[in-house]
C-alpha positions in Angstrom: -45.5 -54.3 80.1 -43.9 -54.0 83.6 -46.0 -50.8 84.2 -49.1 -52.6 83.1 -48.3 -55.5 85.5 -47.7 -53.0 88.3 -51.0 -51.3 87.6 -52.9 -54.6 87.5 -51.1 -55.6 90.8 -52.2 -52.4 92.4 -55.8 -52.7 91.3 -56.2 -56.4 91.9 -56.8 -56.1 95.7 -59.4 -53.4 95.1 -61.2 -55.5 92.5 -61.0 -58.6 94.7 -62.6 -56.7 97.5 -65.6 -55.7 95.4 -66.2 -59.0 93.6 -66.8 -62.6 94.5 -65.4 -65.6 92.6 -65.8 -69.3 93.0 -62.3 -69.5 94.6 -62.8 -66.7 97.0 -65.4 -67.3 99.7 -67.6 -64.4 100.7 -66.4 -62.5 103.7 -68.2 -63.1 106.9 -70.6 -60.4 108.1 -68.1 -59.1 110.7 -65.3 -59.0 108.2 -67.5 -57.3 105.6 -68.5 -54.7 108.2 -64.9 -54.0 109.1 -64.1 -53.6 105.4 -66.9 -51.1 104.9 -65.8 -49.2 108.1 -62.4 -48.7 106.6 -63.8 -46.6 103.8 -66.6 -44.9 105.7 -65.7 -41.5 107.2 -65.9 -41.3 111.0 -68.5 -38.7 112.2 -65.8 -36.9 114.2 -66.9 -33.4 113.2 -70.4 -32.0 113.2 -70.8 -28.4 111.8 -72.3 -25.9 114.1 -73.3 -23.2 111.6 -76.8 -23.8 110.3 -77.0 -24.1 106.5 -79.1 -21.9 104.4 -82.8 -22.8 104.4 -84.7 -23.3 101.2 -85.5 -19.6 101.1 -87.1 -17.5 98.4 -86.2 -14.0 99.4 -84.7 -13.2 95.9 -87.8 -14.8 94.3 -89.9 -12.3 96.2 -87.8 -9.4 95.0 -88.5 -10.1 91.4 -92.2 -10.7 91.5 -94.6 -8.4 89.5 -96.0 -7.1 92.7 -92.5 -6.3 94.0 -91.7 -4.5 90.8 -94.9 -2.5 91.0 -94.0 -1.5 94.6 -90.6 -0.2 93.4 -92.2 1.8 90.6 -94.6 3.3 93.3 -91.5 4.3 95.4 -89.9 6.0 92.4 -93.0 7.9 91.4 -93.4 9.0 95.0 -89.7 10.1 95.2 -90.0 11.9 91.9 -93.1 13.8 93.0 -91.5 14.8 96.3 -88.3 15.9 94.6 -90.3 18.0 92.0 -92.3 19.6 94.8 -89.1 20.3 96.8 -87.8 22.3 93.8 -91.1 23.9 93.0 -91.8 22.0 89.8 -95.2 20.7 90.9 -97.4 21.7 93.8 -96.7 20.2 97.2 -100.3 19.2 97.4 -99.9 17.0 94.3 -96.8 15.4 95.8 -98.6 14.7 99.0 -101.6 13.1 97.2 -99.3 11.0 95.1 -97.4 9.8 98.1 -100.6 9.0 100.0 -102.1 7.0 97.1 -98.8 5.1 96.3 -99.9 1.7 97.8 -100.3 -1.6 96.0 -104.0 -1.8 96.9 -104.6 1.1 94.6 -103.1 -0.7 91.6 -104.6 -4.2 91.5 -102.8 -6.3 89.0 -106.0 -7.5 87.4 -106.9 -3.8 86.6 -103.4 -3.2 85.2 -103.7 -6.3 83.0 -107.1 -5.2 81.7 -105.8 -1.8 80.9 -102.7 -3.2 79.2 -105.0 -5.3 77.0 -106.3 -2.0 75.7 -103.2 0.4 75.6 -100.5 -2.3 75.0 -98.0 -0.3 77.1 -97.1 -1.4 80.6 -96.2 2.1 81.9 -99.3 3.7 80.5 -101.4 0.9 81.9 -99.8 1.3 85.3 -100.3 5.1 85.3 -103.9 4.9 84.1 -104.8 2.6 87.0 -102.8 4.7 89.5 -104.6 7.9 88.4 -107.9 6.5 89.5 -106.8 6.9 93.1 -105.9 10.6 92.6 -107.9 13.8 92.2 -107.8 15.3 88.7 -105.3 18.0 89.6 -102.8 15.7 91.3 -103.2 13.1 88.5 -102.0 15.7 86.0 -98.7 15.9 87.9 -98.1 12.1 88.2 -95.1 11.0 86.2 -94.5 14.6 85.3 -91.9 14.9 82.5 -90.7 11.3 83.2 -90.3 8.5 80.8 -90.8 4.7 81.0 -87.1 3.7 80.7 -86.2 5.9 83.6 -88.8 4.4 85.9 -88.3 0.7 84.9 -84.5 0.8 84.7 -84.4 2.6 88.1 -86.8 0.0 89.5 -84.6 -2.7 88.2 -81.6 -1.1 90.0 -83.6 -1.1 93.3 -84.4 -4.8 92.8 -80.8 -5.5 92.1 -79.8 -3.6 95.2 -82.0 -5.8 97.3 -80.8 -8.9 95.6 -77.1 -8.0 96.2 -77.8 -7.7 99.9 -79.4 -11.1 99.9 -76.5 -12.7 98.0 -74.0 -11.1 100.3 -75.9 -12.5 103.3 -75.9 -16.0 101.8 -72.1 -15.7 101.0 -71.5 -14.7 104.6 -73.3 -17.8 105.9 -71.3 -20.0 103.6 -68.1 -18.2 104.8 -68.9 -19.2 108.4 -69.4 -22.8 107.3 -66.1 -22.8 105.5 -64.4 -21.2 108.6 -65.5 -24.2 110.7 -64.5 -26.8 108.2 -61.1 -25.3 107.3 -60.2 -24.7 111.0 -61.1 -28.3 111.9 -59.0 -29.8 109.2 -56.1 -27.4 108.9 -53.7 -30.0 110.2 -55.3 -33.0 108.4 -52.8 -34.2 105.7 -54.0 -35.2 102.2 -52.3 -35.4 98.8 -52.1 -32.2 96.8 -52.5 -32.7 93.1 -51.3 -30.7 90.2 -52.3 -31.5 86.6 -54.2 -34.5 88.1 -51.0 -36.1 89.5 -49.8 -36.6 93.1 -47.6 -33.6 93.8 -46.9 -32.7 97.5 -48.8 -33.1 100.8 -51.2 -30.4 101.8 -54.0 -30.3 104.4 -57.7 -30.4 103.7 -58.1 -27.2 105.6 -55.6 -25.5 103.3 -57.6 -26.7 100.3 -60.8 -25.1 101.7 -59.0 -21.9 102.6 -58.7 -21.1 98.9 -62.5 -21.1 98.7 -62.7 -18.8 101.7 -60.5 -16.3 100.0 -62.4 -16.5 96.7 -65.8 -16.2 98.5 -64.5 -13.1 100.4 -63.4 -11.5 97.1 -66.9 -12.1 95.7 -68.3 -10.2 98.7 -65.9 -7.4 98.0 -67.0 -7.3 94.4 -70.6 -7.2 95.4 -69.9 -4.4 97.8 -68.2 -2.4 95.0 -71.1 -3.2 92.6 -73.6 -2.1 95.3 -72.1 1.4 95.2 -72.5 1.6 91.4 -76.1 0.3 91.6 -77.0 2.9 94.2 -75.7 5.7 91.9 -77.6 4.4 88.9 -81.0 5.8 89.7 -81.8 7.9 86.6 -84.4 10.5 85.8 -83.1 12.3 82.7 -86.1 12.0 80.3 -86.6 10.3 77.0 -83.2 10.8 75.4 -81.3 11.6 78.6 -81.1 15.4 78.3 -83.7 16.3 80.9 -86.1 17.5 78.2 -89.5 17.4 79.9 -87.9 17.7 83.3 -87.4 21.4 83.0 -84.5 23.6 84.1 -84.5 22.0 87.6 -84.0 18.6 86.0 -80.5 18.0 87.5 -81.6 19.1 90.9 -84.8 17.1 90.8 -82.8 13.9 89.9 -80.3 14.5 92.8 -83.2 15.2 95.2 -85.0 12.1 94.1 -82.0 10.0 95.1 -82.0 11.7 98.5 -85.7 10.8 98.9 -84.7 7.2 98.2 -81.9 7.3 100.7 -79.3 6.9 97.9 -76.1 8.8 96.9 -75.9 11.3 94.1 -76.7 9.6 90.7 -74.2 9.3 87.9 -74.3 12.4 85.7 -74.1 10.4 82.5 -77.1 9.0 80.6 -76.2 5.3 81.0 -79.4 3.7 79.5 -77.6 2.5 76.4 -74.5 1.3 78.1 -76.0 -1.2 80.5 -72.7 -1.9 82.1 -74.0 -2.0 85.7 -76.6 -4.5 84.7 -73.9 -6.6 83.0 -71.6 -6.4 86.1 -74.5 -7.6 88.3 -74.9 -10.7 86.1 -71.2 -11.4 85.5 -70.3 -11.2 89.2 -72.9 -13.9 89.8 -71.4 -15.9 86.9 -68.0 -15.8 88.7 -69.6 -16.9 91.9 -71.2 -19.8 90.0 -67.8 -20.8 88.6 -66.3 -20.8 92.1 -68.9 -23.1 93.5 -69.0 -25.2 90.4 -65.3 -25.8 91.0 -66.1 -26.7 94.6 -68.8 -29.1 93.5 -66.6 -30.7 90.9 -63.8 -31.1 93.5 -66.1 -32.7 96.0 -67.6 -34.9 93.3 -64.1 -36.2 92.4 -62.8 -36.5 95.9 -65.7 -38.9 96.8 -65.0 -41.2 93.8 -64.6 -44.8 95.0 -60.9 -44.7 94.0 -60.2 -41.7 96.1 -62.8 -41.6 98.9 -61.4 -38.7 100.8 -64.9 -37.2 101.5 -68.5 -38.3 101.4 -71.5 -36.2 100.7 -73.8 -37.6 103.4 -77.3 -38.1 102.0 -80.4 -37.2 104.0 -82.1 -39.9 106.0 -84.1 -42.1 103.6 -82.4 -40.9 100.5 -81.5 -43.6 97.9 -78.3 -43.4 95.9 -79.2 -45.8 93.1 -82.3 -47.5 91.8 -80.5 -50.7 91.1 -77.2 -50.7 93.1 -78.0 -50.6 96.8 -74.3 -50.0 97.8 -74.0 -46.7 96.0 -74.0 -43.2 97.6 -74.2 -41.1 94.5 -73.2 -37.4 94.6 -76.2 -35.1 94.6 -75.6 -31.5 95.6 -72.0 -31.5 94.2 -73.4 -32.5 90.9 -76.0 -29.8 91.2 -73.3 -27.2 91.7 -71.6 -28.2 88.5 -74.9 -27.8 86.6 -75.5 -24.4 88.2 -72.0 -23.3 87.1 -72.9 -24.0 83.5 -76.4 -22.4 83.6 -75.8 -19.1 85.4 -73.0 -17.9 83.1 -75.2 -18.6 80.1 -78.0 -16.4 81.7 -75.4 -13.7 82.4 -74.5 -13.7 78.8 -78.0 -12.5 77.9 -77.5 -9.5 80.2 -74.0 -8.9 78.8 -75.3 -8.9 75.3 -77.6 -6.1 76.1 -74.6 -3.8 76.5 -74.8 -3.5 72.7 -77.7 -1.1 72.4 -79.0 1.0 69.5 -78.3 4.8 69.7 -79.6 6.3 72.9 -81.3 3.0 73.9 -83.5 0.3 72.5 -85.5 -2.3 74.5 -86.7 -1.2 77.9 -88.3 -4.5 79.3 -87.4 -7.9 77.9 -83.6 -8.0 78.6 -84.3 -6.9 82.2 -86.1 -10.1 82.8 -82.9 -12.0 82.6 -81.6 -10.0 85.6 -84.1 -11.7 87.8 -83.4 -15.1 86.2 -79.7 -14.8 87.1 -80.4 -13.8 90.6 -83.0 -16.6 91.2 -80.5 -19.2 89.8 -77.8 -17.8 92.1 -80.1 -18.0 95.2 -80.8 -21.7 94.4 -77.1 -22.4 93.8 -76.0 -20.8 97.1 -78.6 -22.8 99.0 -77.3 -26.0 97.4 -73.7 -24.9 98.3 -74.5 -24.3 101.9 -76.3 -27.6 102.3 -73.5 -29.5 100.6 -70.9 -28.1 103.0 -73.2 -29.1 105.9 -73.4 -32.7 104.6 -69.7 -33.1 103.9 -68.0 -35.8 105.9 -64.2 -36.2 105.8 -62.5 -39.6 105.7 -59.1 -38.8 107.3 -58.2 -42.5 107.1 -58.6 -42.6 103.3 -56.7 -39.3 103.0 -53.8 -40.9 104.9 -54.0 -44.0 102.7 -53.9 -41.9 99.5 -50.8 -40.2 100.7 -49.0 -43.6 100.5 -50.3 -44.6 97.1 -47.3 -43.1 95.4 -45.0 -45.1 97.7 -43.2 -42.1 99.1 -42.3 -40.4 95.8 -44.3 -37.3 96.7 -41.4 -36.5 99.1 -38.6 -36.2 96.5 -38.5 -32.5 96.9 -37.8 -32.9 100.6 -35.0 -35.4 100.0 -33.5 -32.9 97.5 -33.5 -30.2 100.1 -31.9 -32.6 102.6 -29.0 -33.6 100.4 -28.4 -30.5 98.3 -25.6 -29.2 100.5 -23.7 -32.5 99.9 -24.5 -33.1 96.3 -25.6 -29.7 94.9 -29.1 -28.8 94.0 -29.0 -29.8 90.3 -27.2 -33.0 90.9 -29.5 -34.0 93.7 -32.6 -33.3 91.5 -31.2 -35.3 88.6 -30.3 -38.3 90.9 -33.8 -38.4 92.3 -35.3 -38.0 88.9 -33.3 -41.0 87.6 -34.4 -43.0 90.6 -38.0 -42.1 90.0 -37.7 -43.2 86.3 -36.3 -46.5 87.4 -39.0 -47.0 90.0 -41.7 -46.5 87.4 -40.4 -49.8 85.9 -39.5 -51.7 89.1 -42.3 -50.5 91.4 -39.7 -49.6 94.1 -40.7 -47.1 96.9 -38.7 -44.0 97.5 -37.3 -45.6 100.6 -36.2 -48.7 98.7 -34.7 -46.5 96.0 -32.7 -44.4 98.5 -31.5 -47.5 100.4 -30.4 -49.1 97.1 -28.4 -46.0 96.1 -24.9 -46.0 97.7 -24.5 -42.3 97.6 -27.9 -41.3 99.0 -28.0 -44.0 101.6 -24.7 -42.9 103.0 -26.2 -39.5 103.7 -29.0 -40.6 106.0 -29.2 -42.3 109.4 -32.2 -44.7 109.5 -34.1 -42.5 111.9 -33.5 -39.4 109.8 -34.9 -41.2 106.7 -37.9 -42.3 108.7 -38.7 -38.7 109.7 -38.1 -37.3 106.2 -40.4 -39.9 104.6 -43.4 -39.0 106.8 -45.7 -36.9 104.7 -47.5 -35.7 107.8 -44.4 -33.7 108.8 -44.0 -32.0 105.4 -47.0 -29.7 105.3 -45.2 -26.3 105.1 -47.2 -23.5 106.7 -50.6 -24.8 105.8 -52.0 -24.4 109.3 -50.7 -20.9 109.6 -52.0 -20.1 106.1 -55.5 -21.2 107.1 -55.4 -19.1 110.3 -54.3 -16.1 108.3 -57.1 -16.5 105.7 -59.8 -16.9 108.3 -58.4 -13.9 110.3 -58.5 -11.7 107.3 -62.0 -12.7 106.3 -63.3 -12.2 109.9 -61.8 -8.7 110.0 -63.5 -7.9 106.6 -66.9 -9.1 107.9 -66.9 -6.0 110.2 -67.2 -3.7 107.2 -69.5 -5.7 105.0 -72.5 -3.7 103.6 -75.5 -3.7 105.8 -79.0 -3.3 104.5 -80.7 -0.2 105.6 -84.4 0.4 105.9 -86.2 1.8 102.9 -87.2 5.4 103.3 
């Protein structure tokens, strides 16, 4: 009952400040304004890094037109490689290269042809051949198969998407640099298992996301290498049948024509592991920023109020409660973190193929779905960071809500030479248990304990009970995290021009 009474006592002032009774007159307008100012963050920091715009670069990568353009690139590279090794005439390769423009394969004609042949590759080739002389047309797609072209086209699309995702993550990284550096000395309560633990700084909290974001960029860089080696031209069952004795050399030369490294020697069409990795890395990125969204969502709860997601001018928080500033983008990130991993599972499931391969089209559509969802999520993440406002006053207030008990570790360290470590911890633990019943602060408990009080001068106790001076190496940690990430930026993958 005493704990309940203490809880009611702690909540009563909050409740009274938000409700009016017959006995409590309404605060005057100046007093009300002062009360609101106490919980409103001061605009002391305005980010300088521009957030991501509402772009659609990845959407453009996965359009039907963009896919057709990639297939044209591959057919051209194949023809040039085959001519280089004497498999087809050079004149045919030149004609195919010259005709390989989107204007020669109107989508309406492809759709009309598909309605007849019911095969997307055959429809594409039939329309393309109309732009070629008869002899050159005979050497188009020579010895190739649908799965090689469309899986390789998907790899080229994924390659472009990875560059876009890395670019977006690098922008978010700069935003986090700014915010973490600005607040690397700003104390707040650190929580473990939902409970007040020890003081940290807000910058230290953000530095964890900087490190995680940087590791995602590293993962994408490694993935990029595997994507670039996944161009395949091995024929229907992966043994170069139809490609002739120069098949291995043609495939290698085709990669050169595309400006890519040597392809993997194995026939990977049935394994789909690189496709799965592409999707799963994005699922991990979604979880990272879902966690950020959830943390910001919780930190701006009325009862915590450490941050505020500033809404755009004119935005309304609630249709019926004018005082509310509801979370928006932080909530969106939570939803993104649920959806993207589900889309990634579709791609992951496709690793279980039948024999040499099965489907060559439908599962690949999920690849674009994942990337489009990731682009939207990263845009929301960037805009959320740009709108975040920190309430340093509320952070300081929250540090005091546990009445100093978050500093028991510091007190143990201060007295362990006199009492011994275990004895000191047990004494503080006993005091904490008693304070849960009495509501005593840590200072009151120490001053009421004859043994502990005899070990401190008043000014020493004052210093030890200041949470702002018990922050460990948080500022140094932030500096180290930012420095390492800045150094890594120098070697991030850079998009090259298409050959």
